N, C-alpha and C positions, 0 to 999 in steps of 0.2 A: 505493500500500500504507500503511493507517494504521500509527501508530505501535507500537500494541498489536500488531497482526498482525505487524510487522517484528522486533520485540522477541521474539516466541515463536519465529518461524524461525529467528531468529540463535541463540536459545538452543538450540534442539534440534539445528541444523546446528553447533554448539560442542561440544556434548556428543556427538554420533555421530562427529566427525571425531576428535576427542581419543579416545575410545573404542576407533577404529577404528585409531589410529595406536599406542595403548598395546598393544591386542590383538595388533597384528600383530608389534610389538616382541617380545614374549613368544614368538609362534609361531616367528619365526625365528630367535630369540637368547633363550633360557629364562636363560642365565648371565648375559645381558649382557655377556657379553665384546666385541661390536663396538657396542656402545652410546657414542654421540656425545656424549650429554646429558652436561655438565661435572659434574653432579652426581654422575654413575657414573664418567666417563672421569677428573676429577680428585680427586673426593674420597672413592671406591670405595663408592658406595651402594650397595644391596641392591634387591631387588625391591620390598620393602614400602614403603622409603624412597621411592624412584624414583615410586610410586603415590601415595604421600603426597604428594609435593610437588608433583605435577602438580595434584593434585586442589585443592590450597590456593591454588597459582598461578594456576590457572582461576578458582576463585572470586575471588579478590581483584582480579587484573587484568582479569578480562573479564564476570564473572556482578555482580559491584558495580557496574562502570560502565555496563553494560547495564540495570541496573535505575536507574541515574541518568537515562539516556536515555529510559527509559519514564516515569520518575515526575517529572521536572523539564523545563519550556520552555525553548527559546533563549531567550536574553539579550535583553532589551532594550536598545536601540541609542540612543545620544545624537545620531546622525545618520542620515540615509536612506543606505543605500548605492549607488553607483551601478552597482557591477557585483559579480562573484562576489569577486574578490580584498580589494574593500573589506567586504565582508561576513566573511569569513574573519576579517580585522583586527579587525572592530569586536565578532565574538563572542568570539575568544580573547585580544585585547589590550585592547579598550576604546578603540583610537583606529586611525586609519588609517596603516600603516607605509609610509616611501617603498618604492620597488622592490627596492633594495638590502636593505634592513633585512628586508623580507618575504622575499627568495630567503635569506637568511642563517637567518630562522628557520624557514623550509619545510624545507630542505635541512641544517642545522648545528643547529638546535634554538635558538638564541641570536636575541633574545631568549627567554627564558621567557614563555610565556603567562600572564596575570594571571588571566583567568577559569578557574579550576582546575574550578568545576564544569561548564563547557562542555566543557573539555578532556577530562573523565570521559566525558561525553554521548557527546562524538566516540570517544573509543578505545572504549565499549562496542559501539559499529558496526563502524567502520573497522578497529579493531584485530581485533576477535573475528572477521571475514571474512578477515582476515590469517591469522590462527592457523588457521581452517578450510582456507584453501589450503596453507598451509606440512604442515598434517598431512596433508591428502591427497596432497602431492608426497613425505610421507617414507613413507606407505602405498604409493604407487607405485615409489618408490625400493628398498624391502625387496625387493618382489616382483620388479622387474628386474633385482636383482643376486643373489638367492638361489633364487628359483624358474626365472623365464625365463631367465637366465644370459646376459643381452645383455652380450657381451663389448666392443663399443664404449662402452656407457653405463657399463660397468665401469672402462674406463680412462680416461674422462672423469672419473668419480668419483673415482678413485684418484689422478688428476694435480692433483685441484684440493684435496685434503686438506691442512690445516694444522693441525699438533698434534693428527691424529686426526680434526678435523671437516672435512666435507664442504662449502668454501666456495660450491661451485657452485650451492647451493640459494638463495643469499643474493641473486642479481640477479633469479629470476623473483619470489621473495617480496617483495623490496623495489618491483618492478615493480607487482606486485598492490597493495600497500600503498599507493601514490600513487594508483593508480587506484581504490582503494574510499575513500580518502581525497576525492578529486574527486568520488566518485558522492554522500556523504554530503551534502558541502556544496552541491553543486548541487540535492540535495533540499531542503535547509534553507532554500537561497535562493529556490527555486520556492515554497515555502509563504509565505516572507516576502512577496514579490510578488504572490501571490495574497490576501494578508490572511488567512489561515489561523492560527487559533490553534495553538501546538503542543501544548497541552495535549488537544488532540481529531483532530490531523491523523491 
């Protein structure tokens, strides 16, 4: 899949998933009394504020990075990476990190990436698809809890809530995020090895 097509598919997938999540929320909970979003749960925002913040967050954190992925190529590298780990390091940090430092960077976010444009490109794809997955999971959860009345799912959901937020959803979303990150960098590395320009891939 070339970069323009991937960008378009990602854009429409994010748009559809976020619209489905918001529509499902208002369908089952028009008063937002059971909404776990901190904007509502902690700050008491209403429907219009929830909708506006969702639109702004989607634009700033997903669509702007997605544009960067489409518009800009992968970074030129000072040395040739021998494997996927070295490629990730050179793309995000401009140097090959030792194994321990690389693990800290991947799982703890430290040290911070030096190549911010490449980080934006990464977020434009991997984070966008993670949000698509999370939105679909949220839609499924609304239906399972309020329409299908799955008691077992309801008990697990309730048991995982901390401060009214269902923490059980973090695990599958986290797993999906790392899978999406792996697929993104594997694609970029394959293009690099094939000698194809990121401007036309």
